[in-house]
C-alpha angles and dihedrals in degrees: 000000000000122000089244092056091045090051092048091049091050091050092051091048093049091046090051092049092050091048093049091050092050097041112114113233103233099188100036100093126054132205108282091214135053116260130012122338110258114186129221089170136011135218115277093013113160110255134166106300094338148054115253106256101206146359123299104215119202118238099193089266087292136118127214099050115145114264113204130206106256089217139352115285151118125283105238103168138027121182129183120185139153092242138024112038092351104205107013136169131196124206122195114209130208091247091063098258126117127211123208127203118192144183090032125172095212142331133250112283097263093050093041090055091046092053095044091054090053094045093052091046092051092035091225136111092208108071143150121207133184109198116198116255109274094020093099114021130179133193126229110275094011119134107266100170145328126264120255149156102250128140121011094342116142092210140341112311143117120256107210128186140177116204128189127229090279092054092252114146113240132198105267089211088071087067096057099267108135143184121206106262129165096146124105121232116265124234114211103163141026122185132181126208131200105218115207134006095282097055128094137180118200089347093305137102098213129087113268137198113244120219115236131199120199114223130212093263091056096255123123129236118204125210115259112275124210112206146151132200128006115350139164140190138224131194138200110217140161137186128215128193126217099256100048139029097220114137101241134177127267130245106224142001121195126184132193137185117211090344096310118114111237104166142022134175120189130184101219100120144329139178127254088234091067102036096097089061084080084091088063093049097051128060093258096184092051091051093050094045102038104014089238113136115204127168120220118239092209132065120240125196119284091033110120098166114154094208091087107097099173135020138161114195087349090295091294117139122219109209118199127202117271095007127118124222137189112210118188133190122196118195117191137178124214091265088061095250103151139193125191131209118198117200121185114206127192120198105230128157104210132169113264117267093178116031120209112286115246105234095161122143126196097262122063121200130189115215093228095055136068124233142196119204128185116203116172107298091347131091120194123196117194112189126214109277095023089122130042093217141024112271146178108235132203108221119173136159124203110180107296095353126088124196107205098187115277127298095257098098120075116236118207103181130039117275113209120224120191129186124201110237097189091108093059130080116252090241092057100048099081091059095052126095140169117246140177118245113227128209090273092055094252119139117231119201117250120200098271131191132181116229132158092356091306138108108232135190136168120221141175094195126083122214138083124336131183145173116263134182128217119192097151118099122224120276115241125190133174107237105192106020144042132210113295095013122150108237099182094117094046126094096196142040109213136195138177117220128185139174116183099193123035095004137233116311105169149348138194132184134192133185114206087347094306122117118251125192120245126192115216121208109188094191092063096024091233135144117202133188119196112217088204086077085077090221092127106070105155132081096227112047129192108203124201121183123180118192121187131194128215096271096046103265108142139190123206115206115192130179144141128243134171131226139167104225091198092066108110110245 
């Protein structure tokens, strides 16, 4: 065999090996729930500051449904937290993928016992464990856990992910999991943007909303646009499946100009390191001002998102005088239901009817530089890369209140805010904190520290901040018992805890001097102890619960209850 044939054969073999390693196994994973998949949220859906990294699967508004392992594997991570995914479990599979199951109510008995031992050892409800491969194994279709509503869930459901070998979330639909879907995506907004000082749209230099008319075939026709120079578009779109009316995200958007494709975005996978760049892709100011979320169909600087699969000139159109253009947007879901928007554009250099609005503040910042600003008692440090663009900022201090522009500019890196405490007595300082003022005028606690005689916070949200003081301890109430009550027939010991100012930071309970585990649910402000932990072993029980807020105020709740440990639970 000649060297050329040997080389060709080797190349074919190597190419085949690479392809087989990259091929997605479509029938490897099974539905982690009984019945059909019904989506409350789709992969890549636009969320606050991030793309949704999996599927939110409906559980009939119920908790406690069996959650099955989507494939055989080894449990390699278990995380329990008050927020985020709540109770979550991670399963590594032999083919290199990992599945994630979040917002769980509880785990299968073996895993539940494993976690409880670790929680009691650490004396903490919040915990993160990394079992060794092979220590906790699970078979395909075996019950792994039970569905719940823990963490930052907005209602009972299962959050389900598939991650590749580099821990990047992938669209589970790529693996053959499907939801019944015969409905086309819906278009609810179209917006056009002049890009650069020399560009205009309909005689103006500001972004405009474009009127759409839906035709009998389901497509949309835009009004004719007169423009010159570099322009771009953004759309607001949702997708809905047959079995639910939730407003989910779409799979792919493709644009073309005069029949030539110039841009495509596809929700196959992304990395957690890039997900916050969603704020660069959407019109952040429009969302904050009008609660309308549109995604731009062009790529601006400082936008490294990997979801763009095609682009010519970053998706930006260059419109020349006296020429006509046909711009088309195709929006498609994973089931290939498609909707089309046709936009006629006429190149016309008109005199301006609406000159560019002056939104300048007194302080100018370049995105590739860091800045220190001193405003009254406040110091603001803006690091290099905090902003995606160069901006004029409005910074102003009035006594104990700082105006850090308006929350219409996306912030990528933490901005540091410091407040000089020299005007406060030493005894008062520990009860002070910095908080953000919301639109109602309420002050929300920010994670505050005291350093070098200053209050300090980090934030990635612009807006108004102020100093607040919290001298009131948390409120603690017993929910299902009173002092001296016999609890032998009860499975749980329940409390209600509240703190109206800085918020709950921690809690710890003992019975007869021995630690007992409490589960905190912030959404309902409840603490719960499960007697099935077998941590309460005496008949007469002296309970002591200490609850602390974020500035150190604490409440100690003490009582006595009785229980016969021998009663079968």
